DOMARTI-823457 format. One record per residue (C-alpha): chain; z, x, y. Coordinates in steps of 0.2 Angstrom, whole numbers, always signed. Example, Ala and Ser with C-alpha at 12.3 -4.5 7.8 and 13.67 -1.06 7.14 Angstrom:
<rs>
<r><chain>A</chain><up>+39</up><east>+62</east><north>-22</north></r>
<r><chain>A</chain><up>+36</up><east>+68</east><north>-5</north></r>
</rs>
This chain:
<rs>
<r><chain>A</chain><up>-48</up><east>+34</east><north>+233</north></r>
<r><chain>A</chain><up>-44</up><east>+49</east><north>+221</north></r>
<r><chain>A</chain><up>-56</up><east>+62</east><north>+220</north></r>
<r><chain>A</chain><up>-60</up><east>+61</east><north>+201</north></r>
<r><chain>A</chain><up>-64</up><east>+42</east><north>+203</north></r>
<r><chain>A</chain><up>-75</up><east>+46</east><north>+218</north></r>
<r><chain>A</chain><up>-85</up><east>+58</east><north>+209</north></r>
<r><chain>A</chain><up>-87</up><east>+46</east><north>+194</north></r>
<r><chain>A</chain><up>-93</up><east>+32</east><north>+205</north></r>
<r><chain>A</chain><up>-106</up><east>+44</east><north>+212</north></r>
<r><chain>A</chain><up>-113</up><east>+45</east><north>+195</north></r>
<r><chain>A</chain><up>-107</up><east>+63</east><north>+190</north></r>
<r><chain>A</chain><up>-99</up><east>+57</east><north>+174</north></r>
<r><chain>A</chain><up>-83</up><east>+49</east><north>+168</north></r>
<r><chain>A</chain><up>-66</up><east>+52</east><north>+177</north></r>
<r><chain>A</chain><up>-61</up><east>+65</east><north>+164</north></r>
<r><chain>A</chain><up>-78</up><east>+73</east><north>+163</north></r>
<r><chain>A</chain><up>-78</up><east>+77</east><north>+182</north></r>
<r><chain>A</chain><up>-61</up><east>+84</east><north>+182</north></r>
<r><chain>A</chain><up>-69</up><east>+101</east><north>+176</north></r>
<r><chain>A</chain><up>-80</up><east>+101</east><north>+192</north></r>
<r><chain>A</chain><up>-64</up><east>+100</east><north>+202</north></r>
<r><chain>A</chain><up>-53</up><east>+113</east><north>+192</north></r>
<r><chain>A</chain><up>-68</up><east>+125</east><north>+193</north></r>
<r><chain>A</chain><up>-68</up><east>+125</east><north>+212</north></r>
<r><chain>A</chain><up>-86</up><east>+117</east><north>+213</north></r>
<r><chain>A</chain><up>-81</up><east>+103</east><north>+224</north></r>
<r><chain>A</chain><up>-78</up><east>+104</east><north>+243</north></r>
<r><chain>A</chain><up>-72</up><east>+90</east><north>+255</north></r>
<r><chain>A</chain><up>-76</up><east>+93</east><north>+274</north></r>
<r><chain>A</chain><up>-80</up><east>+111</east><north>+271</north></r>
<r><chain>A</chain><up>-64</up><east>+115</east><north>+261</north></r>
<r><chain>A</chain><up>-65</up><east>+118</east><north>+242</north></r>
<r><chain>A</chain><up>-51</up><east>+108</east><north>+233</north></r>
<r><chain>A</chain><up>-44</up><east>+110</east><north>+215</north></r>
<r><chain>A</chain><up>-31</up><east>+97</east><north>+216</north></r>
<r><chain>A</chain><up>-36</up><east>+82</east><north>+205</north></r>
<r><chain>A</chain><up>-24</up><east>+70</east><north>+216</north></r>
<r><chain>A</chain><up>-34</up><east>+74</east><north>+232</north></r>
<r><chain>A</chain><up>-38</up><east>+58</east><north>+241</north></r>
<r><chain>A</chain><up>-56</up><east>+55</east><north>+248</north></r>
<r><chain>A</chain><up>-59</up><east>+45</east><north>+264</north></r>
<r><chain>A</chain><up>-74</up><east>+34</east><north>+267</north></r>
<r><chain>A</chain><up>-81</up><east>+46</east><north>+280</north></r>
<r><chain>A</chain><up>-78</up><east>+62</east><north>+271</north></r>
<r><chain>A</chain><up>-92</up><east>+74</east><north>+267</north></r>
<r><chain>A</chain><up>-91</up><east>+79</east><north>+249</north></r>
<r><chain>A</chain><up>-102</up><east>+93</east><north>+241</north></r>
<r><chain>A</chain><up>-104</up><east>+98</east><north>+223</north></r>
<r><chain>A</chain><up>-111</up><east>+115</east><north>+220</north></r>
<r><chain>A</chain><up>-116</up><east>+115</east><north>+238</north></r>
<r><chain>A</chain><up>-126</up><east>+99</east><north>+237</north></r>
<r><chain>A</chain><up>-120</up><east>+83</east><north>+246</north></r>
<r><chain>A</chain><up>-116</up><east>+68</east><north>+236</north></r>
<r><chain>A</chain><up>-114</up><east>+50</east><north>+241</north></r>
<r><chain>A</chain><up>-105</up><east>+35</east><north>+234</north></r>
<r><chain>A</chain><up>-118</up><east>+24</east><north>+225</north></r>
<r><chain>A</chain><up>-117</up><east>+5</east><north>+223</north></r>
<r><chain>A</chain><up>-110</up><east>+1</east><north>+206</north></r>
<r><chain>A</chain><up>-123</up><east>-6</east><north>+195</north></r>
<r><chain>A</chain><up>-120</up><east>-14</east><north>+178</north></r>
<r><chain>A</chain><up>-133</up><east>-24</east><north>+169</north></r>
<r><chain>A</chain><up>-132</up><east>-33</east><north>+152</north></r>
<r><chain>A</chain><up>-148</up><east>-31</east><north>+141</north></r>
<r><chain>A</chain><up>-152</up><east>-41</east><north>+126</north></r>
<r><chain>A</chain><up>-161</up><east>-28</east><north>+116</north></r>
<r><chain>A</chain><up>-174</up><east>-34</east><north>+104</north></r>
<r><chain>A</chain><up>-177</up><east>-25</east><north>+87</north></r>
<r><chain>A</chain><up>-190</up><east>-11</east><north>+87</north></r>
<r><chain>A</chain><up>-184</up><east>-3</east><north>+104</north></r>
<r><chain>A</chain><up>-176</up><east>+14</east><north>+104</north></r>
<r><chain>A</chain><up>-161</up><east>+19</east><north>+116</north></r>
<r><chain>A</chain><up>-169</up><east>+34</east><north>+125</north></r>
<r><chain>A</chain><up>-178</up><east>+37</east><north>+141</north></r>
<r><chain>A</chain><up>-194</up><east>+44</east><north>+133</north></r>
<r><chain>A</chain><up>-199</up><east>+46</east><north>+115</north></r>
<r><chain>A</chain><up>-208</up><east>+60</east><north>+107</north></r>
<r><chain>A</chain><up>-217</up><east>+48</east><north>+95</north></r>
<r><chain>A</chain><up>-222</up><east>+36</east><north>+109</north></r>
<r><chain>A</chain><up>-211</up><east>+21</east><north>+102</north></r>
<r><chain>A</chain><up>-206</up><east>+7</east><north>+114</north></r>
<r><chain>A</chain><up>-190</up><east>+11</east><north>+123</north></r>
<r><chain>A</chain><up>-177</up><east>+0</east><north>+132</north></r>
<r><chain>A</chain><up>-183</up><east>+6</east><north>+149</north></r>
<r><chain>A</chain><up>-199</up><east>-3</east><north>+145</north></r>
<r><chain>A</chain><up>-189</up><east>-19</east><north>+147</north></r>
<r><chain>A</chain><up>-182</up><east>-14</east><north>+165</north></r>
<r><chain>A</chain><up>-189</up><east>-14</east><north>+182</north></r>
<r><chain>A</chain><up>-191</up><east>+2</east><north>+192</north></r>
<r><chain>A</chain><up>-175</up><east>+1</east><north>+201</north></r>
<r><chain>A</chain><up>-165</up><east>+2</east><north>+185</north></r>
<r><chain>A</chain><up>-174</up><east>+17</east><north>+177</north></r>
<r><chain>A</chain><up>-160</up><east>+29</east><north>+182</north></r>
<r><chain>A</chain><up>-147</up><east>+19</east><north>+173</north></r>
<r><chain>A</chain><up>-139</up><east>+26</east><north>+157</north></r>
<r><chain>A</chain><up>-135</up><east>+16</east><north>+142</north></r>
<r><chain>A</chain><up>-117</up><east>+13</east><north>+137</north></r>
<r><chain>A</chain><up>-117</up><east>+18</east><north>+119</north></r>
<r><chain>A</chain><up>-133</up><east>+14</east><north>+109</north></r>
<r><chain>A</chain><up>-141</up><east>+3</east><north>+96</north></r>
<r><chain>A</chain><up>-153</up><east>+10</east><north>+83</north></r>
<r><chain>A</chain><up>-171</up><east>+4</east><north>+82</north></r>
<r><chain>A</chain><up>-168</up><east>-9</east><north>+69</north></r>
<r><chain>A</chain><up>-153</up><east>-17</east><north>+78</north></r>
<r><chain>A</chain><up>-153</up><east>-29</east><north>+92</north></r>
<r><chain>A</chain><up>-140</up><east>-37</east><north>+104</north></r>
<r><chain>A</chain><up>-130</up><east>-34</east><north>+119</north></r>
<r><chain>A</chain><up>-132</up><east>-17</east><north>+128</north></r>
<r><chain>A</chain><up>-124</up><east>-12</east><north>+144</north></r>
<r><chain>A</chain><up>-133</up><east>+0</east><north>+156</north></r>
<r><chain>A</chain><up>-124</up><east>+7</east><north>+172</north></r>
<r><chain>A</chain><up>-123</up><east>+21</east><north>+184</north></r>
<r><chain>A</chain><up>-104</up><east>+22</east><north>+183</north></r>
<r><chain>A</chain><up>-97</up><east>+36</east><north>+172</north></r>
<r><chain>A</chain><up>-80</up><east>+29</east><north>+172</north></r>
<r><chain>A</chain><up>-86</up><east>+12</east><north>+164</north></r>
<r><chain>A</chain><up>-95</up><east>+22</east><north>+150</north></r>
<r><chain>A</chain><up>-79</up><east>+31</east><north>+146</north></r>
<r><chain>A</chain><up>-69</up><east>+15</east><north>+146</north></r>
<r><chain>A</chain><up>-80</up><east>+7</east><north>+134</north></r>
<r><chain>A</chain><up>-86</up><east>+21</east><north>+122</north></r>
<r><chain>A</chain><up>-70</up><east>+31</east><north>+120</north></r>
<r><chain>A</chain><up>-60</up><east>+24</east><north>+105</north></r>
<r><chain>A</chain><up>-43</up><east>+28</east><north>+114</north></r>
<r><chain>A</chain><up>-47</up><east>+15</east><north>+127</north></r>
<r><chain>A</chain><up>-48</up><east>+1</east><north>+115</north></r>
<r><chain>A</chain><up>-64</up><east>-7</east><north>+120</north></r>
<r><chain>A</chain><up>-70</up><east>-19</east><north>+106</north></r>
<r><chain>A</chain><up>-88</up><east>-22</east><north>+100</north></r>
<r><chain>A</chain><up>-92</up><east>-37</east><north>+89</north></r>
<r><chain>A</chain><up>-107</up><east>-37</east><north>+77</north></r>
<r><chain>A</chain><up>-115</up><east>-50</east><north>+66</north></r>
<r><chain>A</chain><up>-121</up><east>-43</east><north>+49</north></r>
<r><chain>A</chain><up>-133</up><east>-51</east><north>+37</north></r>
<r><chain>A</chain><up>-133</up><east>-42</east><north>+20</north></r>
<r><chain>A</chain><up>-145</up><east>-43</east><north>+5</north></r>
<r><chain>A</chain><up>-131</up><east>-48</east><north>-8</north></r>
<r><chain>A</chain><up>-117</up><east>-61</east><north>-6</north></r>
<r><chain>A</chain><up>-100</up><east>-54</east><north>+0</north></r>
<r><chain>A</chain><up>-82</up><east>-59</east><north>-3</north></r>
<r><chain>A</chain><up>-65</up><east>-57</east><north>+5</north></r>
<r><chain>A</chain><up>-62</up><east>-41</east><north>-5</north></r>
<r><chain>A</chain><up>-77</up><east>-33</east><north>+4</north></r>
<r><chain>A</chain><up>-70</up><east>-38</east><north>+21</north></r>
<r><chain>A</chain><up>-53</up><east>-30</east><north>+16</north></r>
<r><chain>A</chain><up>-62</up><east>-14</east><north>+12</north></r>
<r><chain>A</chain><up>-70</up><east>-13</east><north>+29</north></r>
<r><chain>A</chain><up>-54</up><east>-15</east><north>+38</north></r>
<r><chain>A</chain><up>-45</up><east>-2</east><north>+26</north></r>
<r><chain>A</chain><up>-59</up><east>+11</east><north>+30</north></r>
<r><chain>A</chain><up>-69</up><east>+24</east><north>+20</north></r>
<r><chain>A</chain><up>-76</up><east>+41</east><north>+22</north></r>
<r><chain>A</chain><up>-94</up><east>+41</east><north>+27</north></r>
<r><chain>A</chain><up>-106</up><east>+56</east><north>+30</north></r>
<r><chain>A</chain><up>-102</up><east>+53</east><north>+49</north></r>
<r><chain>A</chain><up>-83</up><east>+54</east><north>+46</north></r>
<r><chain>A</chain><up>-69</up><east>+41</east><north>+42</north></r>
<r><chain>A</chain><up>-75</up><east>+24</east><north>+47</north></r>
<r><chain>A</chain><up>-65</up><east>+8</east><north>+48</north></r>
<r><chain>A</chain><up>-67</up><east>-9</east><north>+56</north></r>
<r><chain>A</chain><up>-53</up><east>-17</east><north>+67</north></r>
<r><chain>A</chain><up>-57</up><east>-35</east><north>+60</north></r>
<r><chain>A</chain><up>-70</up><east>-42</east><north>+48</north></r>
<r><chain>A</chain><up>-72</up><east>-60</east><north>+42</north></r>
<r><chain>A</chain><up>-85</up><east>-70</east><north>+33</north></r>
<r><chain>A</chain><up>-96</up><east>-84</east><north>+40</north></r>
<r><chain>A</chain><up>-106</up><east>-87</east><north>+25</north></r>
<r><chain>A</chain><up>-108</up><east>-77</east><north>+9</north></r>
<r><chain>A</chain><up>-122</up><east>-67</east><north>+16</north></r>
<r><chain>A</chain><up>-116</up><east>-66</east><north>+35</north></r>
<r><chain>A</chain><up>-101</up><east>-58</east><north>+42</north></r>
<r><chain>A</chain><up>-94</up><east>-53</east><north>+59</north></r>
<r><chain>A</chain><up>-86</up><east>-35</east><north>+61</north></r>
<r><chain>A</chain><up>-76</up><east>-29</east><north>+76</north></r>
<r><chain>A</chain><up>-77</up><east>-10</east><north>+79</north></r>
<r><chain>A</chain><up>-68</up><east>+2</east><north>+92</north></r>
<r><chain>A</chain><up>-76</up><east>+17</east><north>+85</north></r>
<r><chain>A</chain><up>-94</up><east>+22</east><north>+89</north></r>
<r><chain>A</chain><up>-100</up><east>+33</east><north>+74</north></r>
<r><chain>A</chain><up>-119</up><east>+34</east><north>+72</north></r>
<r><chain>A</chain><up>-125</up><east>+20</east><north>+61</north></r>
<r><chain>A</chain><up>-107</up><east>+16</east><north>+57</north></r>
<r><chain>A</chain><up>-109</up><east>-2</east><north>+50</north></r>
<r><chain>A</chain><up>-125</up><east>+2</east><north>+40</north></r>
<r><chain>A</chain><up>-116</up><east>+17</east><north>+32</north></r>
<r><chain>A</chain><up>-100</up><east>+7</east><north>+28</north></r>
<r><chain>A</chain><up>-110</up><east>-7</east><north>+20</north></r>
<r><chain>A</chain><up>-121</up><east>+5</east><north>+10</north></r>
<r><chain>A</chain><up>-105</up><east>+13</east><north>+4</north></r>
<r><chain>A</chain><up>-100</up><east>-4</east><north>-3</north></r>
<r><chain>A</chain><up>-116</up><east>-7</east><north>-12</north></r>
<r><chain>A</chain><up>-125</up><east>-18</east><north>+2</north></r>
<r><chain>A</chain><up>-141</up><east>-16</east><north>+12</north></r>
<r><chain>A</chain><up>-140</up><east>-23</east><north>+30</north></r>
<r><chain>A</chain><up>-155</up><east>-34</east><north>+33</north></r>
<r><chain>A</chain><up>-150</up><east>-39</east><north>+51</north></r>
<r><chain>A</chain><up>-138</up><east>-32</east><north>+63</north></r>
<r><chain>A</chain><up>-134</up><east>-39</east><north>+80</north></r>
<r><chain>A</chain><up>-121</up><east>-35</east><north>+93</north></r>
<r><chain>A</chain><up>-113</up><east>-51</east><north>+100</north></r>
<r><chain>A</chain><up>-100</up><east>-44</east><north>+112</north></r>
<r><chain>A</chain><up>-93</up><east>-29</east><north>+121</north></r>
<r><chain>A</chain><up>-75</up><east>-32</east><north>+127</north></r>
<r><chain>A</chain><up>-75</up><east>-49</east><north>+136</north></r>
<r><chain>A</chain><up>-94</up><east>-50</east><north>+139</north></r>
<r><chain>A</chain><up>-103</up><east>-60</east><north>+126</north></r>
<r><chain>A</chain><up>-122</up><east>-61</east><north>+122</north></r>
<r><chain>A</chain><up>-122</up><east>-80</east><north>+123</north></r>
<r><chain>A</chain><up>-135</up><east>-87</east><north>+135</north></r>
<r><chain>A</chain><up>-145</up><east>-71</east><north>+137</north></r>
<r><chain>A</chain><up>-163</up><east>-73</east><north>+130</north></r>
<r><chain>A</chain><up>-170</up><east>-59</east><north>+119</north></r>
<r><chain>A</chain><up>-178</up><east>-45</east><north>+129</north></r>
<r><chain>A</chain><up>-170</up><east>-50</east><north>+146</north></r>
<r><chain>A</chain><up>-157</up><east>-43</east><north>+157</north></r>
<r><chain>A</chain><up>-144</up><east>-49</east><north>+170</north></r>
<r><chain>A</chain><up>-134</up><east>-39</east><north>+183</north></r>
<r><chain>A</chain><up>-115</up><east>-41</east><north>+183</north></r>
<r><chain>A</chain><up>-105</up><east>-45</east><north>+199</north></r>
<r><chain>A</chain><up>-92</up><east>-33</east><north>+205</north></r>
<r><chain>A</chain><up>-78</up><east>-44</east><north>+199</north></r>
<r><chain>A</chain><up>-86</up><east>-44</east><north>+182</north></r>
<r><chain>A</chain><up>-87</up><east>-25</east><north>+182</north></r>
<r><chain>A</chain><up>-69</up><east>-23</east><north>+186</north></r>
<r><chain>A</chain><up>-64</up><east>-35</east><north>+172</north></r>
<r><chain>A</chain><up>-68</up><east>-22</east><north>+160</north></r>
<r><chain>A</chain><up>-54</up><east>-11</east><north>+166</north></r>
<r><chain>A</chain><up>-41</up><east>-24</east><north>+162</north></r>
<r><chain>A</chain><up>-33</up><east>-24</east><north>+145</north></r>
<r><chain>A</chain><up>-39</up><east>-41</east><north>+141</north></r>
<r><chain>A</chain><up>-56</up><east>-37</east><north>+147</north></r>
<r><chain>A</chain><up>-58</up><east>-22</east><north>+136</north></r>
<r><chain>A</chain><up>-52</up><east>-30</east><north>+120</north></r>
<r><chain>A</chain><up>-58</up><east>-48</east><north>+122</north></r>
<r><chain>A</chain><up>-42</up><east>-55</east><north>+116</north></r>
<r><chain>A</chain><up>-44</up><east>-70</east><north>+127</north></r>
<r><chain>A</chain><up>-61</up><east>-74</east><north>+120</north></r>
<r><chain>A</chain><up>-54</up><east>-72</east><north>+102</north></r>
<r><chain>A</chain><up>-40</up><east>-84</east><north>+106</north></r>
<r><chain>A</chain><up>-51</up><east>-97</east><north>+113</north></r>
<r><chain>A</chain><up>-65</up><east>-97</east><north>+100</north></r>
<r><chain>A</chain><up>-60</up><east>-102</east><north>+83</north></r>
<r><chain>A</chain><up>-67</up><east>-91</east><north>+70</north></r>
<r><chain>A</chain><up>-78</up><east>-99</east><north>+57</north></r>
<r><chain>A</chain><up>-73</up><east>-99</east><north>+38</north></r>
<r><chain>A</chain><up>-82</up><east>-96</east><north>+22</north></r>
<r><chain>A</chain><up>-91</up><east>-112</east><north>+18</north></r>
<r><chain>A</chain><up>-90</up><east>-111</east><north>+0</north></r>
<r><chain>A</chain><up>-73</up><east>-114</east><north>-8</north></r>
<r><chain>A</chain><up>-66</up><east>-100</east><north>-19</north></r>
<r><chain>A</chain><up>-64</up><east>-104</east><north>-37</north></r>
<r><chain>A</chain><up>-49</up><east>-114</east><north>-42</north></r>
<r><chain>A</chain><up>-45</up><east>-121</east><north>-25</north></r>
<r><chain>A</chain><up>-45</up><east>-140</east><north>-24</north></r>
<r><chain>A</chain><up>-40</up><east>-153</east><north>-12</north></r>
<r><chain>A</chain><up>-22</up><east>-154</east><north>-7</north></r>
<r><chain>A</chain><up>-12</up><east>-168</east><north>-16</north></r>
<r><chain>A</chain><up>-9</up><east>-184</east><north>-7</north></r>
<r><chain>A</chain><up>+9</up><east>-190</east><north>-3</north></r>
<r><chain>A</chain><up>+16</up><east>-200</east><north>-17</north></r>
<r><chain>A</chain><up>+2</up><east>-196</east><north>-29</north></r>
<r><chain>A</chain><up>+5</up><east>-190</east><north>-46</north></r>
<r><chain>A</chain><up>-2</up><east>-173</east><north>-50</north></r>
<r><chain>A</chain><up>-4</up><east>-162</east><north>-65</north></r>
<r><chain>A</chain><up>+0</up><east>-143</east><north>-65</north></r>
<r><chain>A</chain><up>-14</up><east>-131</east><north>-62</north></r>
<r><chain>A</chain><up>-15</up><east>-127</east><north>-81</north></r>
<r><chain>A</chain><up>-22</up><east>-145</east><north>-84</north></r>
<r><chain>A</chain><up>-7</up><east>-150</east><north>-96</north></r>
<r><chain>A</chain><up>+2</up><east>-166</east><north>-94</north></r>
<r><chain>A</chain><up>+19</up><east>-164</east><north>-85</north></r>
<r><chain>A</chain><up>+34</up><east>-164</east><north>-97</north></r>
<r><chain>A</chain><up>+45</up><east>-179</east><north>-99</north></r>
<r><chain>A</chain><up>+61</up><east>-176</east><north>-89</north></r>
<r><chain>A</chain><up>+73</up><east>-184</east><north>-78</north></r>
<r><chain>A</chain><up>+68</up><east>-200</east><north>-69</north></r>
<r><chain>A</chain><up>+60</up><east>-196</east><north>-52</north></r>
<r><chain>A</chain><up>+54</up><east>-179</east><north>-57</north></r>
<r><chain>A</chain><up>+35</up><east>-175</east><north>-59</north></r>
<r><chain>A</chain><up>+33</up><east>-194</east><north>-62</north></r>
<r><chain>A</chain><up>+41</up><east>-193</east><north>-79</north></r>
<r><chain>A</chain><up>+50</up><east>-207</east><north>-89</north></r>
<r><chain>A</chain><up>+68</up><east>-206</east><north>-94</north></r>
<r><chain>A</chain><up>+70</up><east>-196</east><north>-110</north></r>
<r><chain>A</chain><up>+85</up><east>-193</east><north>-122</north></r>
<r><chain>A</chain><up>+94</up><east>-184</east><north>-108</north></r>
<r><chain>A</chain><up>+94</up><east>-199</east><north>-97</north></r>
<r><chain>A</chain><up>+103</up><east>-211</east><north>-110</north></r>
<r><chain>A</chain><up>+120</up><east>-217</east><north>-107</north></r>
<r><chain>A</chain><up>+134</up><east>-207</east><north>-115</north></r>
<r><chain>A</chain><up>+142</up><east>-214</east><north>-131</north></r>
<r><chain>A</chain><up>+126</up><east>-224</east><north>-136</north></r>
<r><chain>A</chain><up>+112</up><east>-219</east><north>-146</north></r>
<r><chain>A</chain><up>+95</up><east>-225</east><north>-140</north></r>
<r><chain>A</chain><up>+87</up><east>-238</east><north>-150</north></r>
<r><chain>A</chain><up>+72</up><east>-234</east><north>-161</north></r>
<r><chain>A</chain><up>+56</up><east>-243</east><north>-156</north></r>
<r><chain>A</chain><up>+51</up><east>-248</east><north>-173</north></r>
<r><chain>A</chain><up>+61</up><east>-258</east><north>-186</north></r>
<r><chain>A</chain><up>+76</up><east>-270</east><north>-184</north></r>
<r><chain>A</chain><up>+90</up><east>-266</east><north>-172</north></r>
<r><chain>A</chain><up>+103</up><east>-255</east><north>-180</north></r>
<r><chain>A</chain><up>+92</up><east>-251</east><north>-195</north></r>
<r><chain>A</chain><up>+82</up><east>-236</east><north>-198</north></r>
<r><chain>A</chain><up>+63</up><east>-238</east><north>-200</north></r>
<r><chain>A</chain><up>+56</up><east>-237</east><north>-218</north></r>
<r><chain>A</chain><up>+47</up><east>-221</east><north>-221</north></r>
<r><chain>A</chain><up>+29</up><east>-222</east><north>-224</north></r>
<r><chain>A</chain><up>+21</up><east>-214</east><north>-238</north></r>
<r><chain>A</chain><up>+8</up><east>-201</east><north>-234</north></r>
<r><chain>A</chain><up>-2</up><east>-206</east><north>-251</north></r>
<r><chain>A</chain><up>-16</up><east>-219</east><north>-250</north></r>
<r><chain>A</chain><up>-11</up><east>-236</east><north>-258</north></r>
<r><chain>A</chain><up>-17</up><east>-238</east><north>-277</north></r>
<r><chain>A</chain><up>-25</up><east>-253</east><north>-284</north></r>
<r><chain>A</chain><up>-16</up><east>-263</east><north>-298</north></r>
<r><chain>A</chain><up>-18</up><east>-256</east><north>-315</north></r>
<r><chain>A</chain><up>-26</up><east>-240</east><north>-308</north></r>
<r><chain>A</chain><up>-10</up><east>-230</east><north>-310</north></r>
<r><chain>A</chain><up>-6</up><east>-218</east><north>-325</north></r>
<r><chain>A</chain><up>-3</up><east>-227</east><north>-342</north></r>
<r><chain>A</chain><up>+14</up><east>-226</east><north>-350</north></r>
<r><chain>A</chain><up>+14</up><east>-217</east><north>-367</north></r>
<r><chain>A</chain><up>+16</up><east>-228</east><north>-382</north></r>
<r><chain>A</chain><up>+32</up><east>-227</east><north>-392</north></r>
<r><chain>A</chain><up>+30</up><east>-220</east><north>-410</north></r>
<r><chain>A</chain><up>+37</up><east>-229</east><north>-426</north></r>
</rs>
C-alpha cells in the first residue's frame, strides 16, 4: 500500500497529515529514508519514524451513543464525566471523530484510523451528520429556509445542507460543516433556544438500535463503507427513508377537490354565471340562440312585466283631498 495510507493506519494521523512526515525526511523503510509520497510499503517492511519503529495496527472503529452530561475529552480539569468512562480499557487509546458538547447526545465514532477521521470531519469530503433539534418556540418553513441559506455566527459562516420540520417544535438538520456549537449558534441567531440536540446519523451509519450509553464495534466491511461516496453522504438512507412532514396544516390549505364536485373559488364568492359546463354555471344571456330574445320569467309571454311601485299601498280615503272649487 502507499506510504501515506500505511502511516495513517498506524495511527499517526490522516493521510494528508502524515505527508509532512515523509516530505521532511523523517520516515525510513528498511534503513533508507524516503521523501516520495508514492512509495509502496510491503507487508514485511521495517518502517521507522524519527528512528522509532511503527507497526500496522488493526483498524478499530466503535459507535458510541453518548448520553447528555458527558464531555468529549480524555481527562477533564473540572472532574466531569467523560466519554472514556463509558468504554472498556482496550478502547482508552481511541480518539473521537469530531465531538458533541456536554449538553448534546447521540452518535459518536471513535477510532485509531486517522484517514477515517479526515474523511468524516473535513467539509471537502462531504460526510453528512444528521441531528434532531427541539426548540423552545414553534418553528416554520421560513426558519428551515434560513438555516439552509446560512448566516454569519461568532464561529464563522454557518449553513445547513438540508433542514425539515417534523413538528412545530422538532426539526432535523443535516450538516457537512463542523463549527463549534454550530447548530445552537444558528438557532440562537434566529431567536430560538435549543432544548435538546441529538445526533442521529454519520454518513450511512444511524443511531437506531443502539441503547444510550452503550457502544458497538464496526466490522471491516462497515468501516470501508465510509470511504464510498454513498457511505459518506448517506444518500441511500435518505432515498429509502421517507421524511416526515409537518403535522399541522398551513393556514389556507384544505382538502383537494373531488372529481366532478362543484367548488368555489378561494375568495369564498360564488362562481360567475357563464357558459354551460364551466364552473357548474347555468346558461346566461350569451348562451341564448341568435335572433331570439330570451323570455322574461314574470308576466305574460310577449308582454313586459308591470313595474312595481316602491311606495307602500295606501288605504281608501287616506290620500290627499282635492281642493274645493270656488264660486
